[in-house]
C-alpha positions in Angstrom: 136.1 101.3 96.8 135.2 97.7 97.1 132.1 96.3 95.5 130.4 92.9 95.3 131.2 90.8 92.3 128.7 88.5 90.5 127.7 85.7 92.7 128.0 82.0 92.1 125.0 79.7 92.5 123.7 76.2 92.9 120.2 75.4 91.8 118.0 72.7 93.3 114.5 71.5 92.9 111.5 71.5 95.2 109.3 68.7 93.8 105.7 69.8 93.0 103.0 69.2 90.4 104.3 72.4 88.8 107.9 73.5 88.4 109.2 75.2 91.6 112.7 76.4 91.8 115.0 78.1 94.4 118.6 79.2 94.1 121.5 79.3 96.4 123.7 82.3 96.2 127.2 82.7 97.6 129.5 85.7 97.7 132.6 85.3 95.4 134.4 88.1 97.1 134.9 91.8 96.5 136.7 93.2 93.5 138.4 96.6 93.6 136.5 99.4 91.9 138.0 101.3 89.1 140.1 104.4 89.9 138.6 107.7 88.8 140.6 110.5 87.2 141.1 113.6 89.3 140.3 117.0 88.0 142.0 120.2 89.2 144.2 119.7 92.3 142.1 119.7 95.5 142.7 118.7 99.1 141.6 115.1 99.0 139.1 113.6 101.5 139.9 110.1 102.7 137.2 107.5 102.1 134.3 107.8 104.5 132.5 104.8 106.1 129.7 104.9 103.5 132.3 104.8 100.7 133.6 101.5 102.1 130.3 99.8 103.1 126.9 101.4 103.0 123.7 100.4 104.6 122.6 98.5 101.5 125.8 96.5 101.7 125.0 95.6 105.3 121.5 94.4 104.3 122.8 92.4 101.4 125.4 90.8 103.7 122.9 90.1 106.4 120.5 88.5 103.9 123.1 86.5 102.1 122.6 83.2 104.0 118.9 83.0 102.9 119.1 84.9 99.6 118.7 81.6 97.8 115.3 80.9 99.4 113.2 82.4 96.6 110.3 80.5 95.0 109.3 80.6 91.4 106.6 78.4 89.9 105.7 77.6 86.3 102.1 76.5 86.3 100.4 74.1 83.9 98.8 77.1 82.3 102.1 78.6 81.4 101.9 81.4 84.0 105.1 82.1 85.8 104.5 83.1 89.5 107.3 84.6 91.6 106.8 84.9 95.3 108.4 88.2 96.4 109.8 88.4 100.0 109.4 92.2 100.0 106.6 94.7 100.2 105.2 96.7 97.3 104.2 100.2 98.5 104.0 102.0 95.2 107.7 102.0 94.4 107.2 99.7 91.4 109.1 96.8 92.8 106.7 94.1 91.5 107.1 95.4 88.0 110.9 95.5 88.1 111.0 91.9 89.5 108.5 90.7 86.9 110.8 92.2 84.3 113.8 90.3 85.6 111.9 87.0 85.6 110.5 87.6 82.1 113.9 88.5 80.8 115.6 85.4 82.1 112.9 83.0 81.1 112.1 84.5 77.7 108.4 84.8 78.6 106.1 87.7 77.9 105.8 90.1 80.8 102.0 89.6 80.8 102.4 86.0 81.8 104.4 86.8 84.9 102.7 87.2 88.3 104.3 88.5 91.4 102.8 87.5 94.7 103.9 89.1 98.0 105.2 86.5 100.5 103.6 86.0 103.9 106.1 86.5 106.8 108.7 83.7 106.5 110.8 83.6 109.6 113.3 81.2 108.0 114.4 84.1 105.8 115.8 85.7 109.0 117.0 89.0 107.7 115.9 88.5 104.1 112.4 89.9 104.2 113.0 93.6 105.0 112.0 96.3 102.6 113.9 99.6 103.0 117.0 101.6 102.5 116.7 101.6 98.7 117.9 98.0 98.8 115.3 95.8 97.2 116.6 95.7 93.6 120.2 95.8 94.8 119.7 92.7 97.0 117.3 90.9 94.6 118.9 91.5 91.2 121.2 88.5 91.1 119.1 86.1 93.2 115.9 86.6 91.1 117.9 86.2 87.9 119.5 83.0 89.1 116.2 81.6 90.2 114.6 82.3 86.8 117.7 81.0 85.0 117.4 77.8 87.0 113.8 77.4 86.1 114.6 78.0 82.4 117.3 75.3 82.5 114.9 72.8 83.9 112.3 73.5 81.2 115.0 73.2 78.5 116.2 69.9 80.1 112.6 68.5 80.1 112.2 69.4 76.4 115.6 67.9 75.6 114.6 64.6 77.2 111.2 64.7 75.4 112.9 65.3 72.0 116.0 63.2 72.7 118.2 66.2 71.8 121.2 67.8 73.6 120.0 70.7 75.8 122.7 73.0 74.4 120.9 72.8 70.9 117.7 74.2 72.3 116.7 77.8 72.8 113.8 79.6 74.5 111.4 82.2 73.0 108.0 83.7 74.0 107.4 81.2 76.8 108.4 78.1 74.9 111.4 75.9 74.2 112.4 75.8 70.6 114.3 73.0 68.7 116.6 73.6 65.8 114.0 72.2 63.4 111.4 74.7 64.5 109.5 72.5 66.9 108.4 74.3 70.0 107.0 73.2 73.4 105.2 75.8 75.5 106.3 76.0 79.1 102.9 74.9 80.1 103.4 71.6 78.5 106.8 71.1 80.1 106.1 72.3 83.7 105.2 68.9 85.2 108.1 67.1 83.5 110.5 69.9 84.5 109.5 69.4 88.1 110.6 65.8 88.1 113.5 64.9 90.3 114.7 62.5 87.6 116.2 65.5 85.8 118.8 65.7 88.5 120.7 68.8 89.6 121.3 71.4 86.9 123.3 74.5 86.8 122.5 77.6 84.8 123.8 81.1 84.4 121.7 84.2 83.9 121.9 85.9 80.6 124.7 88.3 79.9 123.4 91.8 80.4 124.4 92.5 76.8 121.5 90.2 75.7 118.9 92.0 77.8 115.9 93.0 75.7 113.3 93.9 78.4 115.5 94.9 81.4 116.6 98.4 80.9 113.6 99.3 78.7 111.0 101.8 80.0 108.0 99.7 81.0 104.7 100.6 82.5 103.7 99.1 85.8 102.1 95.7 85.7 99.5 96.9 88.3 98.8 100.3 86.7 95.4 99.4 85.2 94.2 97.7 88.4 95.1 100.8 90.4 93.4 103.4 88.2 90.3 101.2 87.8 89.9 100.4 91.5 90.6 96.7 91.1 93.8 96.8 93.1 93.1 95.3 96.5 94.5 97.0 99.6 94.1 95.9 103.2 90.6 97.3 103.7 89.4 95.8 100.4 90.0 92.3 101.6 86.9 90.2 102.3 87.8 88.4 105.6 84.7 86.6 107.0 83.3 88.3 110.0 85.8 91.1 110.2 83.9 94.2 111.4 85.0 97.9 111.1 87.1 99.3 114.0 88.5 102.7 114.9 90.4 103.9 117.9 89.9 107.0 120.1 93.4 108.4 120.7 94.8 110.5 123.5 95.1 114.3 123.3 98.8 114.1 123.5 101.4 111.7 122.1 101.7 108.6 124.1 98.9 109.4 126.6 97.2 106.6 128.4 93.6 105.6 129.3 92.6 106.1 132.9 88.9 105.6 132.6 86.1 105.4 130.0 83.2 107.3 131.6 80.4 106.5 129.2 81.2 103.0 128.0 77.6 101.7 128.4 76.1 104.6 126.6 78.5 104.1 123.6 77.8 100.4 123.6 74.1 101.3 123.2 74.7 103.4 120.1 73.5 102.1 116.7 75.7 99.4 115.2 78.2 99.3 118.0 79.4 95.8 118.8 82.3 96.3 121.3 84.3 98.9 123.2 87.8 97.9 124.3 90.7 99.6 126.1 94.1 98.9 124.5 97.5 100.5 125.2 97.1 103.1 122.4 93.5 104.3 123.3 89.9 103.0 123.3 88.8 100.9 120.3 85.2 100.7 119.0 84.0 97.9 116.8 80.8 98.5 114.8 78.8 97.3 111.8 80.0 100.2 109.6 82.9 102.6 109.7 80.5 105.5 110.0 79.0 104.0 113.2 82.5 103.2 114.5 83.6 106.9 113.9 80.5 108.3 115.6 80.9 106.1 118.6 84.6 106.8 118.8 83.9 110.5 118.8 81.2 110.1 121.5 83.5 108.4 124.0 84.3 110.3 127.2 87.7 109.3 128.3 89.9 110.4 131.2 93.4 110.4 129.9 96.8 110.0 131.6 99.8 112.1 130.5 102.1 111.3 127.7 105.9 111.5 127.7 106.1 114.9 125.9 103.2 116.7 127.4 103.8 120.5 127.5 106.6 120.3 124.9 106.2 122.4 121.8 108.4 123.4 118.8 110.4 126.1 120.6 111.3 123.8 123.5 112.3 121.0 121.1 114.4 123.3 119.0 116.1 124.6 122.1 117.1 121.1 123.1 118.4 120.3 119.7 120.5 123.5 119.5 121.9 122.7 122.9 122.8 119.2 122.0 125.6 119.9 119.6 128.3 122.4 118.8 131.2 122.8 116.4 134.8 122.5 117.4 136.8 125.8 117.7 137.9 126.9 114.2 141.6 126.7 113.3 143.5 129.8 114.2 143.8 132.4 111.4 141.6 130.3 109.2 138.9 131.6 106.8 135.7 129.8 107.2 132.0 129.9 106.6 129.5 128.8 109.1 125.7 128.2 109.1 122.9 126.7 111.1 119.7 125.1 109.8 116.5 123.8 111.4 114.2 121.2 109.8 110.7 120.6 111.2 109.0 117.3 111.9 107.4 115.8 108.8 104.6 113.3 108.4 105.0 110.4 106.0 101.4 111.2 104.9 100.9 108.1 102.7 97.6 108.1 100.8 96.5 104.9 102.5 96.3 105.5 106.3 97.4 102.8 108.8 95.1 99.8 108.4 95.0 96.1 109.2 92.7 93.1 109.5 93.1 90.7 112.4 91.4 87.5 113.3 92.7 86.4 116.7 91.5 83.1 118.2 92.4 81.3 121.4 95.0 79.1 119.6 96.0 81.1 116.5 96.0 84.5 114.8 95.9 85.7 111.3 96.8 89.3 110.3 96.6 91.1 107.0 98.4 94.5 106.6 100.9 96.4 104.5 104.2 95.8 106.4 107.8 96.1 105.4 109.3 94.0 108.2 106.8 91.1 108.5 109.1 88.7 110.3 109.5 91.1 113.2 105.8 92.0 113.1 104.9 88.3 113.4 107.3 87.8 116.3 106.0 90.9 118.1 102.4 90.1 117.6 102.9 86.5 118.8 104.6 87.7 122.0 101.8 90.3 122.6 99.1 87.6 122.2 100.9 85.0 124.1 100.9 82.6 121.2 103.7 80.5 119.7 105.2 82.3 116.6 104.2 79.4 114.4 100.5 80.0 115.3 100.6 83.5 113.9 100.3 84.2 110.2 101.1 87.6 108.8 99.9 88.2 105.2 101.8 91.1 103.5 99.3 93.2 101.5 100.3 95.8 98.8 100.1 99.2 100.4 99.2 102.7 99.2 102.4 104.5 100.0 104.9 104.3 102.8 108.0 106.6 102.6 109.3 104.8 105.8 105.9 104.6 107.7 105.3 100.9 107.0 108.6 99.9 108.4 106.5 99.8 111.5 103.5 97.6 112.0 101.6 99.8 114.4 98.2 99.0 112.8 98.8 95.3 112.6 99.7 95.1 116.3 96.8 97.3 117.3 94.3 95.3 115.3 95.6 92.1 116.9 95.1 93.6 120.3 91.5 94.7 119.5 90.6 91.4 118.0 91.8 89.5 121.1 90.1 91.9 123.5 86.7 91.7 121.6 86.9 88.1 120.6 86.1 88.7 117.0 87.8 89.6 113.7 88.2 93.3 113.0 89.1 95.7 110.2 91.0 98.6 111.7 91.3 101.9 110.0 93.1 105.0 111.2 91.4 108.2 110.3 93.4 110.8 108.4 93.6 112.9 111.6 94.9 109.9 113.6 97.4 109.1 110.9 98.7 112.7 110.7 98.8 113.3 114.4 99.6 110.0 116.0 101.4 108.3 113.1 105.1 108.1 112.7 107.0 111.2 111.7 110.4 112.3 110.5 112.3 113.7 113.5 113.1 117.4 113.7 116.8 118.2 113.2 119.2 121.0 113.9 122.5 121.4 111.9 125.7 123.3 112.5 128.1 123.4 109.6 131.5 124.9 108.9 133.6 125.0 105.7 137.2 126.0 106.2 139.0 127.3 103.1 142.2 129.0 102.0 143.5 130.1 98.6 140.5 128.8 96.8 140.7 125.3 98.4 138.4 123.8 100.9 140.4 122.4 103.8 137.7 121.0 106.0 134.0 120.3 106.3 132.5 119.9 109.8 128.9 119.1 110.2 127.2 118.4 113.5 123.6 117.1 113.4 121.2 117.0 116.4 118.1 115.0 115.8 115.1 113.9 117.9 115.8 110.2 118.4 114.6 108.0 115.5 112.8 104.8 116.5 114.4 101.8 114.7 112.6 99.0 116.5 111.3 97.5 113.4 114.0 94.9 112.7 116.8 97.0 111.2 118.5 97.1 114.5 118.7 93.3 114.6 120.2 93.3 111.1 122.9 95.9 112.0 123.7 94.1 115.2 124.1 90.7 113.5 126.5 92.1 110.9 128.4 94.6 113.1 131.3 92.2 113.5 131.9 92.2 109.8 132.0 95.9 109.4 135.3 97.8 108.8 137.4 98.3 111.9 135.9 100.7 114.3 132.5 101.1 112.6 131.0 98.0 114.3 131.6 99.5 117.7 129.6 102.7 117.0 126.2 103.1 118.5 123.4 101.9 116.3 122.2 105.3 115.2 125.8 106.4 114.5 126.3 103.3 112.4 123.2 104.0 110.4 124.2 107.6 110.0 127.7 106.8 108.8 126.6 104.1 106.4 124.1 106.4 104.7 125.6 109.9 104.9 128.8 111.0 103.1 130.1 114.0 101.3 130.7 113.6 97.5 133.3 116.4 97.5 137.0 116.5 98.1 136.7 119.0 101.0 139.8 117.9 102.9 139.2 116.7 106.5 135.5 115.8 106.6 133.6 115.1 109.8 129.9 114.4 110.0 128.5 113.6 113.4 125.0 112.8 114.8 123.7 113.5 118.3 120.3 112.1 119.1 118.1 113.8 121.7 116.0 111.1 123.5 112.4 112.4 123.3 109.8 109.6 123.4 107.9 110.6 120.2 106.5 108.3 117.4 109.4 108.8 115.0 110.5 106.7 112.1 112.8 106.8 109.1 111.5 109.1 106.4 112.5 108.9 102.8 116.3 109.2 102.7 116.5 109.0 106.5 119.3 111.4 107.6 120.4 112.4 104.1 117.5 114.7 103.1 118.3 117.2 105.8 122.0 116.6 106.2 123.0 116.6 102.6 120.4 119.3 101.8 122.0 121.6 104.3 125.5 120.9 103.0 124.4 121.7 99.4 123.2 125.1 100.7 126.5 125.9 102.3 128.3 124.8 99.2 126.4 127.4 97.3 127.2 130.0 99.9 130.9 129.3 99.8 130.9 129.4 96.0 129.3 132.8 96.2 131.8 134.0 98.8 134.7 132.9 96.5 133.1 134.5 93.5 132.7 131.2 91.7 129.8 129.7 89.7 127.9 127.1 91.8 128.1 124.4 89.1 131.7 125.0 88.3 132.6 125.1 92.0 130.9 121.7 92.6 132.4 120.3 89.5 135.9 121.2 90.7 135.5 119.4 94.0 133.4 116.3 93.0 135.4 113.1 93.4 135.0 111.3 90.1 133.9 111.4 86.5 130.5 109.6 87.1 129.6 112.4 89.5 130.6 115.1 87.2 128.7 113.5 84.3 125.3 113.8 86.0 126.1 117.4 87.1 127.2 118.3 83.5 124.0 116.7 82.2 121.6 118.8 84.2 123.6 122.0 83.6 123.5 121.4 79.8 119.9 120.2 79.6 118.6 122.8 82.0 120.4 125.8 80.4 122.3 126.6 83.6 123.2 130.3 83.8 120.6 131.6 81.4 119.3 135.1 82.3 116.3 135.1 84.6 113.9 138.0 85.4 113.8 139.5 88.9 112.3 137.2 91.5 113.2 134.1 89.5 116.4 132.0 89.7 118.0 128.7 89.1 119.4 126.4 91.8 121.4 123.2 91.7 122.1 120.3 94.1 124.0 117.1 94.0 123.8 113.8 96.0 125.3 110.4 96.0 124.3 107.3 98.0 123.8 103.6 97.8 126.2 103.3 94.7 124.0 105.9 92.8 124.4 109.6 92.1 122.1 112.4 91.0 122.0 116.1 90.2 119.0 118.4 90.2 118.6 121.8 88.6 115.4 123.8 89.3 114.0 127.1 88.4 111.8 129.0 90.9 109.4 131.9 90.7 109.7 133.6 94.1 108.6 137.0 93.1 106.2 136.5 96.0 108.5 134.9 98.6 105.5 133.6 100.6 104.1 131.8 97.5 107.1 130.4 95.7 106.7 127.9 92.9 109.2 125.7 91.2 108.5 126.1 87.5 111.1 123.8 86.0 113.2 120.8 87.1 115.9 118.9 85.3 117.2 115.7 87.0 120.0 113.3 85.9 120.6 110.1 87.7 123.3 107.3 87.4 122.0 104.2 89.2 124.4 101.8 87.7 122.1 99.5 85.9 118.4 100.6 85.8 116.0 97.7 85.6 113.0 99.8 84.6 113.9 103.4 83.6 110.3 104.5 83.7 110.0 103.3 87.3 113.2 105.1 88.1 111.8 108.3 86.6 108.7 108.0 88.8 111.0 107.5 91.9 112.9 110.6 91.1 109.8 112.6 90.4 108.4 111.5 93.8 111.7 112.5 95.4 111.5 115.9 93.8 107.9 116.4 95.1 108.9 115.3 98.6 111.7 117.8 98.5 109.6 120.6 97.1 107.0 120.1 99.8 109.2 119.8 102.8 111.5 122.6 101.7 108.8 125.2 101.0 105.6 124.4 102.8 105.0 121.0 104.5 105.8 120.2 108.1 104.3 119.4 111.5 103.9 121.9 114.3 104.2 120.4 117.7 102.1 122.1 120.3 101.8 120.9 123.9 102.8 117.3 123.0 100.7 116.9 119.8 101.1 117.8 116.1 98.6 120.5 115.1 98.2 119.2 111.5 95.5 116.7 111.0 94.7 116.6 107.3 96.2 117.2 103.9 94.5 120.6 104.0 96.7 121.5 107.0 99.8 119.6 106.2 100.7 121.6 103.1 102.1 118.9 100.9 102.5 120.0 97.2 99.4 119.9 95.1 99.3 119.6 91.3 99.2 123.4 91.1 102.5 123.6 93.1 104.3 121.1 90.9 106.6 122.3 88.1 105.0 122.4 84.7 108.2 121.2 83.1 110.2 118.3 84.5 112.8 116.4 82.5 114.5 113.4 83.9 117.6 111.7 82.4 118.7 108.2 83.3 122.4 107.7 82.5 123.5 104.7 80.4 123.8 101.4 82.3 127.0 100.4 83.9 127.8 97.7 86.4 125.2 96.5 88.9 122.1 98.3 90.1 122.4 101.0 92.8 119.8 102.2 95.2 117.2 104.7 93.8 114.2 104.9 96.1 115.6 107.7 98.3 118.2 109.1 95.9 116.1 112.0 94.6 115.3 113.9 97.8 118.6 115.4 99.1 119.8 117.0 95.8 116.4 118.5 95.2 116.2 119.9 98.7 119.5 121.7 98.1 118.5 122.8 94.6 115.2 124.3 95.7 116.6 126.1 98.7 119.5 127.5 96.6 117.1 128.7 93.9 114.9 130.4 96.5 118.0 132.1 98.0 119.2 133.4 94.7 115.7 134.6 93.7 114.9 136.4 97.0 118.4 137.4 98.1 117.6 135.8 101.5 119.2 132.5 102.5 116.6 130.5 104.5 117.7 128.8 107.7 114.5 127.1 108.8 112.5 124.6 106.8 109.9 124.6 105.5 110.4 128.2 104.4 106.7 129.1 104.8 105.4 127.5 107.9 102.6 129.5 109.4 99.7 128.0 111.3 97.1 129.2 108.8 94.3 126.8 109.8 92.1 126.0 112.8 93.4 122.7 114.3 91.0 119.9 114.8 89.9 119.2 118.4 92.3 117.0 120.4 
């Protein structure tokens, strides 16, 4: 397997009153990965596309031409500020990046500030947050940027003291001379920014010298979040921006034909404006309460949407009809299964929101967006403005899980501001967010494992999914790099390319084929944490358990026999040992295990479940081990894996969206049964394997293995193998009015 080597660099100076540095990164080429020892003889599986180049590799390749365009400043007060061309949505990215900067510059973490960059079109494909790629793509560029800044500070001190730079060191935000003299960075910032220092080269520290990176570290924004000081979009004080809400159609994608009581609504207390926009009817008022009352009072004649009359049964029938397995080999032994997964809301704690100030000659937008360059381009086109007259400010967001890849709220707020001629603060209600927001597409899976004499000869997996909307910039990135993909892969359709660069089997199961068929229904879909892998690999882990049982083998031993390398087996062995795999369990309780590998990382999950009441199962214990190559912040990684476990627990057992006559029924957390604290396992143990190599992806890693583990534990506890997910999916609530 090929992997990227360390990258060379050239540093250069951007003159300023304070030190400002950017770095230029170039790919040195790919070095062959180390071979892994094989265990017991198995029928080998040839490398799959994601083994050769995964989606993260594509994003790194696409962003390489502008990867050097990072900005770091050392202020005259000694504060180090790094401008981050990514979005922070709760994943802990700002903390990890601050750690990298502090490590390279030998400065206390408390003196590092990370600011989110506005949309910068010159970055082209280098300002996209997704696909578990941020640390993978930023690890070397950030370190080189900080190393270049440190080199300039040392050079400035060397000139001041008339000493060779090689004799100086750095410590605690200062340059230190052999005789004990020290100069704080604050005193050197202006001199270090001088062009007279010339061009300098610098190398990041060897990883063996890291003292902060790799150490569990609390989030730099934790106190602000728990005390309410963290500012999100609707906390911003934009002069003149008034609250705004939108009345939405009774079915997905419906249109406005007429507003029958516009004048009456305009006369309601506090109402400032009523405007028809493509997604509904907007109301601007003095307070959000007044906007909500006026929105609910609107009488609207609606036009139909593209999926009117369509409900779960009809969607499921289309998915089932869209794919089929090939005829099994003659005289072969095989195991087949079919699985269905429901639509799922991203359900971030912060609903869609944005602030927009649109004028005749310019526009300014504030919102939590993960693809701000595309958002800026789209909003400019919608408003009829030149792109350079639109500013998109990226604001830290309260959760995403894929939702904020789209900029629906930013575009909608811009439309309302233009229509009303005033700045607005748009907020989606929870009902709006749950029913009209983006969702993970429903999928249907057909699988077959062919086996003989204890060996697995083939894995065939056919996936049918409601079409996922990728019109948020990722399509442009894939298209731009398609010519550089391995032979054949670049000619695949976009969805197939994405599928094959994210989904792969970790097992030597002989001839392995995994295929995707998308059913084109015009629904507001989007990538959901782990995109295709949560359902696809989760289903495969269930069938692996079934085959192990059919062959009379232990599920852990069976997986261990077919996993491809030592690193994979190490995480599986870790959870089996730490979780007490195989210990006796009382009736109605059982253990389950799952494994997953993606984005150069791998994880195993072992859970214990109490399903004595199959309609109210609870995971009581979880043990997770993960090998992500080189973890920057193990504590942040633990949080990611715990979040993945909770997502898997929820969507496997209880959380989903029912589609009824073209609209989700769920409209709140009380109806979308995401796991509460009482549903979470009282005991969770997470093990981060020792650092090796470069960082892998981690944001989505934890979901698929946990899906498999939870479903397998439920099957062993109840004696019933579930085929539809979530397992308990009744409409046990009264839906809100449409």
